[in-house]
N, C-alpha and C positions, 0 to 999 in steps of 0.2 A: 367483686369489692374486698371481703377480706384474704382472698390468697394473695391481692394484691399487694394490699396493705403487709399482709407476712411476707412476703417476698421483697419489700420494701426496707423493710424491717431486718432481714436478714442479709439484705445488699449493704444497709448503713453498717449493722455487726463487723460484718467481713471488709468492708473496705476501710473504714473506722481505726482498725487495727488492735480491736477486740482479739479475735480470733488469730493474729498473727503474734501478737504479743504472748499470747495463751502458748500458741506452739511453740514460740520459743522457750518459754518458761518450763513446756514441759523436756525440752531436747536438752537443754541446760539444765534441768534437774536429775536427768536421766546418766547425762555423762559426769556429773556431780557425784551422783549415788555411785559407780563407776569408780571415781576417784578414793572416794572414802574407801570402799571395798578393800581395792588393794593397799592402801595408807595402814587399812586395820589387821588383812590380815596377812601381807608382807613387812610392814615396818613394828606395828607396835604389837602383835603374836608373836615373834620370833623372840622378842627378850624376855617376855611371859613364859614360852616355854620352856627357856632355859632354866627361869626360876622354879619350873615344876619339874626339873628331874628331866628334861627332853619331851614331855609328854606336852601335846598339840592342847591346845584349852578346848578345843573346838571337838576332843574327844576325850575329855571330862565328863564322868557320869557316874550316877550312883544306881546300882544296881540293885531291884529288889528282887530279882528271880533269876538265877542264872537258867543260861541254856543248857537242856539236856535232852535225851532221844526223843523228836517230836514236838517239844516245846520251845519255844522263844524265848529271848532273852528278855526280860522288863527291866528298862530304869529309866530313869529321869537324864537327861540331857542337859547338865546347869551350863556345862561348856559352850554349848552352843548358844545358849541363852545368853550367857556374860559376852559370847563375841558382838553380839546383838546389839546387847545395852551400850557397848563401847564406841559402833554404830552408831548409835540414835543421839550419845551425847558426843560427837566429834561431829556430825551435824546440826545437832542443835547449837553447839557452840561456833560453829561457822557462821549458822546463821546471824544469832544473834548479833556476833560480831560487825557482819554484814549489812544488816539494822542501824546497829547503833551507828556505823560509817554513814551510812547515808541518812538519817535520821538527824546529827551534825550538822551536814550541807541543807538539810532542808532546813531545821531549825535558822541557820544562819543567813540562807536565801529569805524567811519569813521574816527576818526582825528588820522593821522598820526606819530603824538606829543606823544600822550596818552600812555605810556610803560604801563600802566597799563590795558589796554585791548589788546589783540589780533586783530592785523589789519589783515581786509581782505586781501587776496593777492591781487587781483583787484585795491582793494585802495593803497595796498603799492608797487604796480607796478606803479601805477599814478604819486603817491607822487616821485619814484627813477626818473621816464622818466621829472618828472619836475623840479628835482635840477639837471639832466644833461643838460636839457633844458637852465637853467640858467646858469649854469657853462661856456656851450657853447656861450652863448650868452655875457657872459664877456669878453671870451677869442677874440670873432671876436671885440666885442667895442675897446679892449684895442690893438689889431693889426690893428684895423683901424685909429687909432691915433698918 
């Protein structure tokens, strides 16, 4: 019996689109990561490279110990860290802009007073309940005076 409910639960999960939505999000996220990497490496970094006398930012490092016979160089690669931070900032800014854009539409759709957008039924019901409660409170206040 437990395995049947597990299989039913998995079927509901897969059919209702949760798994499909998740897969689409992962695919789009991977593609977006590729776009941002190219943007940073091919668009943002070349001008920064010019400002640093042609040295690529990714190759910038602070050498702690020079290489010698049988001893490897020890260095801190701060240039790569800066590239990763720029990647992160671009991704974070883009996600912020997209979510802000979506929230504007969501807020507009959830506003029961906005007649240009069809209000979802649950928001409409809550709005009606709020009006009824305000009317009821006004009547109770009037009767108690």
